[in-house]
C-alpha positions in Angstrom: 0.0 0.0 0.0 2.8 2.4 0.8 4.3 2.0 -2.7 0.9 2.7 -4.2 0.5 5.8 -2.1 4.0 7.1 -3.1 3.2 6.5 -6.8 -0.1 8.4 -6.3 1.7 11.3 -4.7 4.3 11.4 -7.4 1.6 11.3 -10.1 -0.3 14.1 -8.3 2.9 16.2 -8.1 3.6 15.7 -11.8 0.1 16.7 -12.7 0.4 19.9 -10.6 3.7 20.7 -12.2 2.3 20.2 -15.7 -0.7 22.5 -14.9 1.6 25.1 -13.4 3.8 25.0 -16.5 0.7 25.4 -18.8 -0.5 28.3 -16.7 2.9 30.0 -16.8 3.1 29.5 -20.6 -0.4 31.0 -21.1 0.9 34.2 -19.5 3.6 34.5 -22.2 2.1 36.5 -24.9 3.4 37.9 -28.2 4.9 40.8 -26.3 7.7 38.6 -25.1 7.1 39.0 -21.3 5.4 36.9 -18.7 2.4 38.5 -16.9 0.8 36.7 -14.0 -2.4 38.7 -14.4 -2.7 38.8 -18.2 -1.6 41.5 -20.6 0.4 44.5 -19.4 -1.1 47.8 -18.5 0.7 51.2 -18.3 0.3 54.5 -16.5 1.6 58.0 -17.0 1.5 60.5 -14.1 1.2 63.9 -15.6 2.7 67.1 -14.1 4.3 70.4 -15.2 7.7 69.4 -13.8 8.0 66.7 -16.4 7.5 69.0 -19.4 10.8 69.9 -21.2 11.5 72.6 -20.2 9.4 72.4 -16.9 6.4 74.7 -16.4 4.7 75.9 -13.3 1.1 74.7 -13.1 -1.4 73.5 -10.5 -2.6 70.9 -13.1 -2.1 67.2 -12.5 -3.4 64.1 -14.1 -3.1 60.4 -14.9 -3.3 58.4 -18.1 -4.0 54.6 -18.0 -3.5 52.2 -20.9 -4.8 48.7 -21.0 -3.6 46.4 -23.7 -5.8 43.9 -25.6 -4.8 41.8 -28.6 -5.9 44.4 -31.3 -6.2 47.7 -29.5 -5.2 49.8 -26.5 -7.8 51.2 -24.2 -6.9 54.5 -22.6 -8.4 56.6 -19.7 -7.3 60.2 -19.1 -8.1 62.2 -15.9 -6.9 65.7 -15.5 -7.5 68.2 -12.7 -6.9 72.0 -12.4 -6.4 72.5 -16.1 -8.2 74.7 -18.6 -8.4 75.4 -22.3 -6.9 72.2 -23.5 -5.8 72.4 -27.1 -4.7 68.7 -27.6 -3.5 65.6 -25.8 -0.9 63.7 -27.6 1.4 60.7 -27.3 5.0 61.4 -28.3 8.1 59.3 -28.7 11.0 60.1 -26.5 12.8 59.2 -23.3 12.5 61.1 -20.0 13.9 64.6 -20.4 13.7 64.7 -24.2 11.1 65.9 -26.6 10.1 63.7 -29.5 7.7 63.3 -32.4 3.9 63.2 -32.1 2.8 59.6 -32.6 -0.9 59.8 -31.8 -3.5 62.4 -31.1 -5.8 61.3 -28.2 -7.8 64.6 -28.1 -7.9 67.8 -30.1 -10.2 70.7 -29.4 -12.5 71.5 -32.3 -11.6 75.1 -31.8 -8.0 74.5 -32.7 -8.2 72.9 -36.1 -5.2 74.1 -38.2 -3.7 73.1 -41.5 -0.8 71.5 -39.6 -3.0 69.2 -37.6 -5.8 68.4 -40.0 -4.0 65.3 -41.3 -3.2 63.9 -37.9 -5.4 60.9 -37.2 -7.7 61.6 -34.3 -9.4 59.0 -32.2 -11.5 61.4 -30.1 -14.5 60.7 -32.4 -14.7 57.3 -30.8 -14.1 58.5 -27.3 -16.0 59.4 -24.2 -15.0 62.9 -23.2 -16.2 64.9 -20.1 -14.9 68.4 -19.5 -15.9 70.6 -16.6 -14.5 74.0 -15.6 -11.1 72.8 -14.5 -11.3 69.0 -15.0 -11.2 66.8 -18.0 -11.8 63.1 -18.6 -11.5 61.1 -21.8 -11.5 57.4 -22.7 -11.3 55.4 -25.9 -9.4 52.8 -27.9 -6.7 53.1 -30.5 -4.6 50.7 -32.6 -1.8 50.8 -35.1 -4.0 52.4 -37.7 -4.2 55.6 -35.6 -0.4 56.1 -35.5 1.3 58.8 -37.5 4.9 59.0 -38.7 7.4 57.6 -37.6 5.2 54.7 -36.4 2.7 54.9 -39.2 1.7 51.3 -40.2 3.0 49.7 -37.0 1.0 47.3 -34.8 -0.2 47.2 -31.2 2.8 45.0 -30.5 5.1 47.7 -31.7 3.4 50.3 -29.5 3.7 48.0 -26.4 7.4 47.3 -27.1 8.0 51.1 -27.1 6.0 51.5 -23.9 7.9 48.7 -22.2 11.1 50.5 -23.2 9.9 53.8 -21.6 10.1 55.5 -25.0 6.7 57.2 -25.0 5.0 60.0 -23.1 1.7 61.8 -22.9 1.8 65.6 -23.5 -1.2 67.9 -22.6 -1.1 71.1 -24.7 -3.1 74.1 -23.4 -3.7 77.6 -24.8 -1.3 79.0 -22.1 1.4 76.4 -22.7 1.6 75.5 -26.5 4.6 73.2 -25.9 2.8 71.4 -23.1 1.4 72.1 -19.6 1.4 68.5 -18.4 3.6 65.6 -19.3 4.1 62.0 -18.1 6.3 59.1 -19.2 4.3 56.0 -20.0 5.6 53.3 -17.7 4.5 49.8 -17.0 2.1 49.7 -14.1 3.7 47.8 -11.3 0.7 48.0 -8.9 
């Protein structure tokens, strides 16, 4: 009987190991990383001190990004900020300015020839703006990207986010180069 019990325990341990291996492998997606709770999500904490060069503002905000297979969901929440011209995602490391890659929001009052060809996704978004607060949410994918990432995929976007090479920039009438900025970083919590 003891031999039978030992074999049963070994078989049980093997089955648990196989299931654990399968579970671990299911967390490895085409982004090349293991995620215990599914696909990665990212956050950008927005402030004036992150703008290059820094600006003095009472405005603050957060941008959250959740990855799915074919798109990226975003949620923006801004406080103490007025007269937003646009909200953009740029390429660039901390402390550097880079190219606009995506327009998350553009005020209809600020259509200009230089921005009319930029793909906007705010048409598919939920936007709420009150006196000094702003909230927006929506989805984007590779088709919304402009040069130099035009034609890239969600996977390409995620790889850049994982490399800390993208940031959110909030342009206002008072700060045409940006009033709030935050690097897009993988959410650890």
